[in-house]
TORPA-4810 file (N, C-alpha, C, O; in nm, 3 decimals):
<nodes>
NODE_1_1.043_-0.382_1.147_1.027_-0.293_1.034_1.154_-0.217_1.006_1.167_-0.154_0.901_M
NODE_2_1.248_-0.220_1.097_1.369_-0.140_1.079_1.449_-0.183_0.957_1.528_-0.105_0.905_E
NODE_3_1.429_-0.305_0.910_1.505_-0.354_0.796_1.440_-0.309_0.666_1.356_-0.379_0.610_N
NODE_4_1.479_-0.192_0.618_1.425_-0.142_0.492_1.499_-0.202_0.373_1.447_-0.200_0.261_L
NODE_5_1.619_-0.254_0.396_1.703_-0.301_0.286_1.691_-0.453_0.270_1.778_-0.527_0.315_D
NODE_6_1.584_-0.498_0.208_1.566_-0.640_0.184_1.591_-0.669_0.037_1.595_-0.578_-0.045_F
NODE_7_1.607_-0.794_0.007_1.630_-0.837_-0.130_1.504_-0.905_-0.183_1.441_-0.984_-0.113_K
NODE_8_1.468_-0.874_-0.306_1.363_-0.949_-0.374_1.427_-1.074_-0.431_1.534_-1.067_-0.491_F
NODE_9_1.363_-1.189_-0.413_1.414_-1.315_-0.467_1.350_-1.345_-0.602_1.347_-1.460_-0.644_E
NODE_10_1.300_-1.246_-0.668_1.230_-1.263_-0.795_1.247_-1.135_-0.875_1.287_-1.031_-0.824_Y
NODE_11_1.215_-1.147_-1.002_1.226_-1.032_-1.091_1.093_-0.956_-1.092_0.987_-1.017_-1.103_K
NODE_12_1.100_-0.826_-1.080_0.980_-0.744_-1.090_0.941_-0.738_-1.237_1.023_-0.703_-1.322_I
NODE_13_0.816_-0.773_-1.269_0.774_-0.771_-1.410_0.787_-0.631_-1.470_0.781_-0.530_-1.400_P
NODE_14_0.804_-0.627_-1.601_0.812_-0.500_-1.672_0.672_-0.442_-1.692_0.574_-0.515_-1.705_D
NODE_15_0.666_-0.309_-1.693_0.543_-0.237_-1.725_0.567_-0.155_-1.851_0.669_-0.086_-1.862_L
NODE_16_0.477_-0.163_-1.944_0.490_-0.081_-2.064_0.427_0.056_-2.039_0.352_0.074_-1.943_S
NODE_17_0.457_0.150_-2.123_0.394_0.282_-2.111_0.244_0.271_-2.135_0.167_0.347_-2.076_S
NODE_18_0.201_0.178_-2.219_0.057_0.155_-2.240_-0.009_0.101_-2.113_-0.120_0.142_-2.079_D
NODE_19_0.060_0.008_-2.042_0.009_-0.042_-1.914_-0.010_0.073_-1.816_-0.115_0.085_-1.753_D
NODE_20_0.092_0.157_-1.804_0.086_0.268_-1.710_-0.031_0.361_-1.743_-0.106_0.401_-1.655_K
NODE_21_-0.045_0.393_-1.869_-0.153_0.481_-1.912_-0.290_0.420_-1.880_-0.377_0.487_-1.825_K
NODE_22_-0.307_0.292_-1.913_-0.434_0.223_-1.890_-0.469_0.218_-1.742_-0.581_0.252_-1.704_L
NODE_23_-0.375_0.176_-1.658_-0.406_0.157_-1.516_-0.417_0.289_-1.441_-0.496_0.298_-1.346_Y
NODE_24_-0.343_0.391_-1.479_-0.364_0.522_-1.417_-0.499_0.579_-1.459_-0.566_0.645_-1.379_F
NODE_25_-0.540_0.555_-1.583_-0.672_0.598_-1.627_-0.781_0.526_-1.545_-0.878_0.588_-1.503_N
NODE_26_-0.762_0.396_-1.522_-0.857_0.321_-1.439_-0.860_0.374_-1.296_-0.966_0.380_-1.234_N
NODE_27_-0.744_0.413_-1.243_-0.739_0.471_-1.109_-0.816_0.603_-1.104_-0.890_0.629_-1.009_A
NODE_28_-0.800_0.684_-1.208_-0.870_0.812_-1.214_-1.021_0.791_-1.214_-1.095_0.870_-1.155_Q
NODE_29_-1.068_0.687_-1.279_-1.211_0.659_-1.289_-1.266_0.587_-1.165_-1.387_0.579_-1.146_L
NODE_30_-1.177_0.536_-1.082_-1.216_0.461_-0.964_-1.254_0.554_-0.849_-1.191_0.658_-0.829_S
NODE_31_-1.356_0.516_-0.775_-1.396_0.594_-0.657_-1.283_0.598_-0.554_-1.268_0.696_-0.482_E
NODE_32_-1.204_0.491_-0.547_-1.095_0.483_-0.450_-0.967_0.551_-0.497_-0.872_0.563_-0.419_R
NODE_33_-0.962_0.596_-0.621_-0.847_0.665_-0.680_-0.721_0.579_-0.678_-0.609_0.628_-0.661_K
NODE_34_-0.743_0.449_-0.697_-0.633_0.355_-0.713_-0.687_0.236_-0.791_-0.808_0.211_-0.796_R
NODE_35_-0.593_0.163_-0.852_-0.635_0.048_-0.932_-0.522_-0.054_-0.935_-0.407_-0.019_-0.958_F
NODE_36_-0.555_-0.182_-0.913_-0.451_-0.285_-0.913_-0.433_-0.349_-1.050_-0.528_-0.363_-1.127_P
NODE_37_-0.311_-0.387_-1.076_-0.279_-0.472_-1.191_-0.225_-0.600_-1.130_-0.108_-0.607_-1.092_Y
NODE_38_-0.309_-0.701_-1.120_-0.277_-0.825_-1.050_-0.200_-0.918_-1.144_-0.245_-0.949_-1.254_I
NODE_39_-0.083_-0.961_-1.099_0.005_-1.046_-1.178_-0.021_-1.194_-1.148_-0.021_-1.276_-1.239_I
NODE_40_-0.044_-1.228_-1.022_-0.060_-1.368_-0.983_-0.196_-1.422_-1.028_-0.288_-1.347_-1.062_H
NODE_41_-0.206_-1.553_-1.027_-0.331_-1.621_-1.062_-0.410_-1.652_-0.935_-0.351_-1.667_-0.827_K
NODE_42_-0.541_-1.660_-0.946_-0.626_-1.693_-0.833_-0.579_-1.825_-0.772_-0.558_-1.924_-0.842_K
NODE_43_-0.562_-1.825_-0.639_-0.517_-1.944_-0.568_-0.368_-1.957_-0.552_-0.321_-2.046_-0.482_G
NODE_44_-0.290_-1.867_-0.615_-0.144_-1.871_-0.600_-0.105_-1.843_-0.455_-0.173_-1.767_-0.386_D
NODE_45_0.002_-1.903_-0.412_0.055_-1.882_-0.276_0.139_-1.754_-0.269_0.158_-1.699_-0.161_E
NODE_46_0.189_-1.708_-0.383_0.272_-1.587_-0.387_0.197_-1.479_-0.465_0.176_-1.492_-0.586_F
NODE_47_0.158_-1.375_-0.395_0.079_-1.268_-0.454_0.168_-1.156_-0.504_0.259_-1.112_-0.433_N
NODE_48_0.142_-1.110_-0.626_0.216_-1.000_-0.687_0.117_-0.905_-0.753_0.031_-0.948_-0.831_Q
NODE_49_0.129_-0.777_-0.722_0.037_-0.679_-0.779_0.108_-0.545_-0.793_0.186_-0.505_-0.707_V
NODE_50_0.080_-0.477_-0.902_0.117_-0.338_-0.916_-0.003_-0.256_-0.872_-0.115_-0.280_-0.918_F
NODE_51_0.018_-0.161_-0.783_-0.089_-0.070_-0.743_-0.060_0.067_-0.803_0.046_0.125_-0.781_N
NODE_52_-0.157_0.117_-0.878_-0.151_0.249_-0.939_-0.236_0.340_-0.850_-0.358_0.324_-0.843_F
NODE_53_-0.172_0.435_-0.781_-0.241_0.511_-0.678_-0.223_0.660_-0.702_-0.112_0.707_-0.726_I
NODE_54_-0.334_0.734_-0.697_-0.331_0.879_-0.712_-0.323_0.945_-0.576_-0.357_0.883_-0.475_L
NODE_55_-0.279_1.070_-0.572_-0.247_1.135_-0.446_-0.366_1.152_-0.353_-0.346_1.166_-0.232_E
NODE_56_-0.488_1.153_-0.403_-0.603_1.171_-0.315_-0.670_1.039_-0.276_-0.785_1.038_-0.232_D
NODE_57_-0.599_0.928_-0.291_-0.650_0.797_-0.250_-0.629_0.779_-0.101_-0.521_0.807_-0.048_S
NODE_58_-0.732_0.732_-0.033_-0.724_0.700_0.110_-0.741_0.550_0.127_-0.841_0.493_0.085_Y
NODE_59_-0.643_0.488_0.189_-0.651_0.346_0.222_-0.666_0.335_0.373_-0.580_0.380_0.448_M
NODE_60_-0.776_0.276_0.416_-0.800_0.264_0.559_-0.686_0.184_0.624_-0.641_0.084_0.568_I
NODE_61_-0.638_0.228_0.740_-0.535_0.150_0.809_-0.583_0.006_0.831_-0.700_-0.020_0.858_P
NODE_62_-0.488_-0.085_0.820_-0.519_-0.227_0.832_-0.395_-0.304_0.874_-0.285_-0.250_0.879_H
NODE_63_-0.416_-0.431_0.905_-0.303_-0.521_0.932_-0.331_-0.653_0.861_-0.446_-0.687_0.832_M
NODE_64_-0.224_-0.726_0.834_-0.236_-0.859_0.778_-0.213_-0.956_0.894_-0.104_-0.960_0.951_H
NODE_65_-0.317_-1.035_0.930_-0.319_-1.107_1.057_-0.250_-1.244_1.060_-0.310_-1.343_1.101_P
NODE_66_-0.125_-1.248_1.016_-0.045_-1.371_1.027_0.102_-1.331_1.018_0.138_-1.238_0.946_A
NODE_67_0.187_-1.402_1.090_0.329_-1.366_1.091_0.395_-1.385_0.954_0.490_-1.315_0.922_S
NODE_68_0.346_-1.479_0.873_0.405_-1.501_0.741_0.358_-1.397_0.638_0.411_-1.393_0.528_Y
NODE_69_0.260_-1.315_0.674_0.206_-1.217_0.580_0.289_-1.088_0.584_0.241_-0.983_0.628_M
NODE_70_0.411_-1.098_0.538_0.502_-0.983_0.529_0.475_-0.916_0.395_0.494_-0.977_0.289_V
NODE_71_0.432_-0.793_0.399_0.402_-0.718_0.278_0.530_-0.646_0.233_0.584_-0.562_0.305_E
NODE_72_0.575_-0.680_0.113_0.694_-0.615_0.058_0.650_-0.521_-0.052_0.574_-0.559_-0.141_K
NODE_73_0.699_-0.397_-0.045_0.664_-0.295_-0.143_0.790_-0.242_-0.208_0.891_-0.215_-0.142_M
NODE_74_0.783_-0.228_-0.339_0.894_-0.171_-0.414_0.838_-0.057_-0.498_0.750_-0.078_-0.582_H
NODE_75_0.888_0.062_-0.476_0.842_0.179_-0.549_0.890_0.173_-0.694_1.009_0.154_-0.720_L
NODE_76_0.798_0.189_-0.786_0.830_0.191_-0.928_0.835_0.335_-0.979_0.922_0.372_-1.057_I
NODE_77_0.739_0.415_-0.932_0.727_0.555_-0.977_0.656_0.636_-0.870_0.564_0.585_-0.805_E
NODE_78_0.697_0.762_-0.850_0.631_0.849_-0.753_0.695_0.839_-0.615_0.814_0.810_-0.603_G
NODE_79_0.614_0.862_-0.511_0.661_0.852_-0.373_0.541_0.839_-0.280_0.429_0.879_-0.314_S
NODE_80_0.566_0.783_-0.163_0.459_0.769_-0.063_0.518_0.766_0.077_0.639_0.748_0.096_F
NODE_81_0.430_0.785_0.174_0.467_0.778_0.315_0.396_0.657_0.375_0.273_0.648_0.368_K
NODE_82_0.472_0.566_0.433_0.419_0.450_0.502_0.406_0.487_0.650_0.502_0.535_0.710_L
NODE_83_0.289_0.465_0.708_0.262_0.505_0.846_0.222_0.382_0.927_0.139_0.302_0.884_I
NODE_84_0.282_0.368_1.046_0.250_0.261_1.140_0.172_0.318_1.258_0.190_0.434_1.295_F
NODE_85_0.086_0.235_1.316_0.000_0.276_1.427_0.009_0.174_1.539_0.042_0.057_1.517_F
NODE_86_-0.022_0.221_1.662_-0.039_0.125_1.771_-0.183_0.073_1.767_-0.261_0.112_1.680_D
NODE_87_-0.218_-0.014_1.859_-0.351_-0.077_1.857_-0.466_0.020_1.881_-0.581_-0.012_1.850_D
NODE_88_-0.437_0.137_1.934_-0.543_0.236_1.958_-0.557_0.335_1.843_-0.645_0.421_1.844_S
NODE_89_-0.469_0.325_1.743_-0.477_0.414_1.628_-0.383_0.533_1.633_-0.390_0.620_1.546_G
NODE_90_-0.296_0.537_1.732_-0.199_0.646_1.740_-0.084_0.617_1.645_-0.022_0.511_1.652_K
NODE_91_-0.053_0.712_1.553_0.062_0.692_1.464_0.191_0.682_1.545_0.216_0.764_1.634_P
NODE_92_0.274_0.583_1.514_0.398_0.562_1.589_0.524_0.588_1.508_0.625_0.632_1.562_T
NODE_93_0.518_0.561_1.377_0.635_0.582_1.290_0.587_0.608_1.149_0.478_0.566_1.110_K
NODE_94_0.670_0.677_1.074_0.643_0.690_0.930_0.776_0.685_0.855_0.881_0.721_0.908_S
NODE_95_0.767_0.639_0.732_0.883_0.629_0.645_0.846_0.689_0.511_0.741_0.658_0.455_Y
NODE_96_0.933_0.775_0.460_0.911_0.832_0.327_0.979_0.741_0.226_1.101_0.721_0.230_H
NODE_97_0.900_0.686_0.136_0.952_0.594_0.035_0.961_0.670_-0.096_0.860_0.715_-0.151_I
NODE_98_1.083_0.683_-0.146_1.106_0.756_-0.271_1.222_0.688_-0.344_1.261_0.577_-0.308_D
NODE_99_1.278_0.754_-0.445_1.383_0.690_-0.524_1.510_0.663_-0.443_1.591_0.580_-0.483_R
NODE_100_1.528_0.732_-0.329_1.646_0.710_-0.244_1.626_0.589_-0.152_1.723_0.521_-0.117_H
NODE_101_1.503_0.564_-0.113_1.466_0.449_-0.030_1.347_0.383_-0.096_1.233_0.403_-0.052_T
NODE_102_1.369_0.305_-0.201_1.257_0.259_-0.284_1.186_0.132_-0.238_1.088_0.091_-0.301_P
NODE_103_1.231_0.069_-0.129_1.164_-0.053_-0.087_1.143_-0.056_0.063_1.219_0.003_0.141_K
NODE_104_1.037_-0.126_0.100_1.002_-0.135_0.241_0.922_-0.262_0.262_0.858_-0.313_0.170_V
NODE_105_0.927_-0.314_0.384_0.845_-0.430_0.415_0.770_-0.406_0.546_0.819_-0.339_0.636_Q
NODE_106_0.650_-0.463_0.552_0.562_-0.447_0.668_0.539_-0.585_0.727_0.485_-0.673_0.660_V
NODE_107_0.579_-0.606_0.852_0.556_-0.737_0.914_0.407_-0.763_0.935_0.326_-0.670_0.942_P
NODE_108_0.372_-0.892_0.945_0.235_-0.927_0.981_0.202_-0.869_1.117_0.291_-0.837_1.196_G
NODE_109_0.074_-0.856_1.146_0.023_-0.803_1.273_0.066_-0.658_1.299_0.078_-0.618_1.415_F
NODE_110_0.090_-0.580_1.194_0.135_-0.441_1.208_0.031_-0.349_1.143_0.008_-0.357_1.022_T
NODE_111_-0.030_-0.262_1.224_-0.126_-0.165_1.169_-0.051_-0.068_1.080_0.053_-0.015_1.120_W
NODE_112_-0.103_-0.044_0.960_-0.033_0.047_0.869_-0.129_0.101_0.762_-0.237_0.046_0.738_H
NODE_113_-0.086_0.208_0.700_-0.147_0.260_0.579_-0.039_0.334_0.505_0.073_0.351_0.554_T
NODE_114_-0.072_0.379_0.385_0.021_0.465_0.315_-0.054_0.573_0.242_-0.166_0.555_0.194_Y
NODE_115_0.014_0.688_0.236_-0.042_0.805_0.168_0.057_0.849_0.061_0.179_0.846_0.080_V
NODE_116_0.003_0.890_-0.050_0.087_0.930_-0.162_0.141_1.070_-0.141_0.070_1.160_-0.097_M
NODE_117_0.268_1.088_-0.172_0.332_1.219_-0.162_0.369_1.272_-0.300_0.442_1.370_-0.312_T
NODE_118_0.318_1.206_-0.402_0.333_1.254_-0.540_0.197_1.235_-0.608_0.111_1.163_-0.557_S
NODE_119_0.179_1.299_-0.721_0.051_1.295_-0.790_0.008_1.157_-0.835_-0.111_1.124_-0.829_G
NODE_120_0.102_1.076_-0.879_0.073_0.943_-0.929_0.187_0.849_-0.889_0.304_0.878_-0.915_A
NODE_121_0.152_0.738_-0.827_0.252_0.647_-0.773_0.222_0.505_-0.819_0.106_0.464_-0.828_T
NODE_122_0.328_0.431_-0.849_0.315_0.288_-0.878_0.399_0.213_-0.775_0.517_0.241_-0.756_I
NODE_123_0.335_0.117_-0.710_0.403_0.034_-0.611_0.384_-0.112_-0.651_0.272_-0.156_-0.677_I
NODE_124_0.493_-0.186_-0.656_0.486_-0.330_-0.678_0.486_-0.395_-0.541_0.578_-0.374_-0.461_F
NODE_125_0.383_-0.475_-0.513_0.368_-0.536_-0.381_0.363_-0.688_-0.392_0.309_-0.743_-0.488_E
NODE_126_0.420_-0.754_-0.292_0.412_-0.899_-0.284_0.378_-0.940_-0.141_0.405_-0.868_-0.045_T
NODE_127_0.317_-1.057_-0.131_0.291_-1.116_0.000_0.264_-1.265_-0.020_0.206_-1.306_-0.121_M
NODE_128_0.306_-1.345_0.076_0.285_-1.489_0.073_0.149_-1.519_0.135_0.108_-1.455_0.232_V
NODE_129_0.081_-1.616_0.078_-0.049_-1.660_0.130_-0.154_-1.656_0.021_-0.153_-1.566_-0.064_G
NODE_130_-0.243_-1.751_0.021_-0.352_-1.754_-0.077_-0.453_-1.647_-0.038_-0.500_-1.643_0.076_V
NODE_131_-0.485_-1.560_-0.133_-0.576_-1.448_-0.107_-0.717_-1.500_-0.075_-0.775_-1.577_-0.151_Y
NODE_132_-0.768_-1.454_0.039_-0.906_-1.476_0.078_-0.954_-1.343_0.134_-0.902_-1.299_0.236_N
NODE_133_-1.053_-1.278_0.072_-1.094_-1.145_0.117_-1.144_-1.142_0.262_-1.145_-1.036_0.324_P
NODE_134_-1.184_-1.256_0.317_-1.233_-1.260_0.455_-1.120_-1.266_0.558_-1.141_-1.231_0.674_L
NODE_135_-1.001_-1.311_0.517_-0.892_-1.328_0.613_-0.765_-1.254_0.576_-0.668_-1.257_0.651_T
NODE_136_-0.763_-1.187_0.461_-0.642_-1.124_0.410_-0.596_-1.007_0.495_-0.476_-0.989_0.518_W
NODE_137_-0.692_-0.928_0.543_-0.653_-0.816_0.627_-0.763_-0.785_0.727_-0.880_-0.815_0.706_K
NODE_138_-0.720_-0.724_0.835_-0.811_-0.678_0.939_-0.815_-0.526_0.930_-0.711_-0.460_0.931_K
NODE_139_-0.934_-0.471_0.922_-0.954_-0.326_0.906_-0.958_-0.259_1.042_-1.017_-0.312_1.136_I
NODE_140_-0.895_-0.143_1.054_-0.892_-0.068_1.180_-1.030_-0.010_1.210_-1.087_0.062_1.129_A
NODE_141_-1.082_-0.042_1.327_-1.212_0.011_1.368_-1.201_0.157_1.412_-1.303_0.226_1.421_S
NODE_142_-1.081_0.204_1.440_-1.060_0.339_1.491_-1.037_0.442_1.380_-1.015_0.560_1.408_W
NODE_143_-1.043_0.400_1.255_-1.019_0.492_1.142_-1.147_0.506_1.060_-1.229_0.414_1.057_A
NODE_144_-1.164_0.621_0.993_-1.283_0.637_0.908_-1.283_0.540_0.791_-1.177_0.504_0.739_P
NODE_145_-1.400_0.499_0.750_-1.413_0.412_0.634_-1.370_0.486_0.509_-1.376_0.608_0.502_E
NODE_146_-1.326_0.409_0.410_-1.289_0.469_0.282_-1.413_0.534_0.219_-1.525_0.485_0.232_E
NODE_147_-1.390_0.646_0.151_-1.494_0.721_0.081_-1.605_0.770_0.173_-1.719_0.789_0.129_N
NODE_148_-1.573_0.791_0.300_-1.669_0.851_0.393_-1.638_1.000_0.403_-1.531_1.045_0.360_S
NODE_149_-1.730_1.076_0.460_-1.705_1.220_0.471_-1.587_1.251_0.563_-1.518_1.351_0.545_K
NODE_150_-1.562_1.165_0.661_-1.451_1.186_0.754_-1.316_1.145_0.697_-1.212_1.186_0.748_D
NODE_151_-1.317_1.064_0.591_-1.190_1.012_0.539_-1.105_1.120_0.474_-0.982_1.110_0.476_S
NODE_152_-1.166_1.222_0.417_-1.088_1.329_0.352_-1.004_1.404_0.454_-0.885_1.428_0.432_I
NODE_153_-1.066_1.442_0.565_-0.993_1.513_0.671_-0.886_1.423_0.734_-0.775_1.467_0.763_K
NODE_154_-0.921_1.298_0.755_-0.827_1.203_0.814_-0.704_1.187_0.724_-0.591_1.186_0.772_Y
NODE_155_-0.727_1.174_0.592_-0.617_1.163_0.497_-0.528_1.286_0.504_-0.405_1.273_0.504_L
NODE_156_-0.585_1.405_0.511_-0.505_1.527_0.520_-0.422_1.528_0.649_-0.306_1.570_0.648_Q
NODE_157_-0.480_1.481_0.759_-0.405_1.471_0.885_-0.288_1.374_0.873_-0.179_1.400_0.923_N
NODE_158_-0.312_1.261_0.805_-0.204_1.164_0.786_-0.091_1.223_0.701_0.027_1.202_0.728_L
NODE_159_-0.129_1.297_0.598_-0.029_1.357_0.510_0.057_1.459_0.583_0.174_1.478_0.549_K
NODE_160_0.000_1.526_0.684_0.074_1.631_0.755_0.149_1.580_0.878_0.214_1.659_0.947_S
NODE_161_0.141_1.452_0.907_0.211_1.396_1.025_0.360_1.424_1.017_0.420_1.419_0.909_L
NODE_162_0.419_1.454_1.131_0.563_1.483_1.139_0.632_1.382_1.229_0.710_1.420_1.316_K
NODE_163_0.605_1.254_1.211_0.673_1.152_1.295_0.768_1.071_1.209_0.834_0.980_1.260_I
</nodes>
């Protein structure tokens, strides 16, 4: 994970102001406080998605269970903190992703989540592999489920981490 300076071998699609307005509105209406704008087609080997995420969105820590499943993120707008965990759920590292460090990649088999450090964030994400909801990611059993009563406090704890 130490290599934050990677190159994209493709062009990041353009977003119009209408796109931003529409997808942030969808995020606001979503229980999860985030909404994807999926660029790739079903069955594609190369996945591309814009994630529109509001500051109170909680994403349960997870890992992508294959070495080729390297998640590449490029910040388009806003800022977030990427957090890594060991197998027991102890946070081990965090990286603040903002306009000074706008890209990051997460290796396969790495427990992680991210929390927004701005009110509204757009992240362009890519990963290799045909999407299958049963095998795409492994959810951490040691973290609260999304939209549970414990997830609000857990999210606040993640936001206040000093690692």
